[in-house]
N, C-alpha and C positions, 0 to 999 in steps of 0.2 A: 342401401347406402347408410342409413342411420342405425341399422340393426334392430329397429322397432318395426313391428308389423303395421300395416295400414289400419287394421282394426284397432290396435293399441293407440295409435296416433289419433284416430277419429274419436274414439271413446274418451280420450283424455281431453281433446280440444272441445268436445261437446259437454264436458263436465260430468261424465258418467263414471269416471274412474280417476284415480290419482296415479301419477307415475310411481313406480317402485323406487326405493332409495337407490338401487343399483342402476336405475335408468336416468337419474338426475344429471349425471355428467354428460350423457348423450344429449339430453334435452338442452342443457346449457350450451353445448357446442353448436347444436343446430340453430338455436335461437340467438347465438352470439352474445351470451350472457356470461358473467363471471361465475365460474364453478363454485367458488367459496361462498359468494354472496347467495347463490341459489341454495346451497346446503344450510347456510345460516337461516335464511328466510323460511325454509321448510322445517326448521327445528331439528335438523339432523346433527348439527354441530353447534357449539355455543359461539356467540359473538365474543371476540376478544376485545377488551377495552384497555389496552395498555398493559404494562408489566403487572404481573400478579404474583403475590406471595403464595406460591404453591409448594406444599410439602410433597416432593416427588416420591418419598418413601411410602407414603400412605396409599393403600389400595383404595380404589373408588368403591363406594357402597354399591353392591349389586342391585339391579332393578328387580322388582317383583314381577311376576307374570302380568299382573294387571297394569303396572306402570309401563311395561314394554308394549303391551297391546294399545294402551292409550297413546304412546308416542307414535305407533304405527298407524293410528287412526282406525283401529279395528273396533267397530261398535256393535256389530250384530251379535246378540247374546249366544246364539248357537255356535258361531265361529269362535267366539271368546272362550266358551266352555270347552270346546274341542282342543283349541290351541293351548289353553291353560293346562289341561290334563296332559297333553304331550310335553309341555315344558317341564312340569313337575316330574313326570316320568323320566325325562332326559336328565334332569338334575340328579335324581336318585341313582340312575344307572351310571352316570359319570362318577358320583361319589363311590359307588361300589367298585368301579374300575380303578379309581385312584387308590382306594384302600387295598385292593388286590396287588397293584403295582408296588405300593409301599411294603406290603408283606413280603413280596418276592425279593425286593431289594434287601430287606432285613435278613431273610433266610439265605440269600445268596443266589437266588435263581434268576436274577435279571438285573 
């Protein structure tokens, strides 16, 4: 009915685990809470406080792997080291792909 396993629900309610960000909307619906409020209170989106002077042309500063893991609440040093290595490798591979795509576009192959 919720799309969440009984184990996930039980472990979350017992405080043994936190809901994944992708599950927050489901939790909000089941608990009859405002989805946006839940996302703000869990730190996944910023609270908006009236009109803001935002330069829409400026790209947001990318998060470092450590900042991303902090936001996700990942504290175990072994998990952090593994995830950080994967993130760094993924960024490197993406840059290589982007460079190859740019080269193909210049040469006329794509």
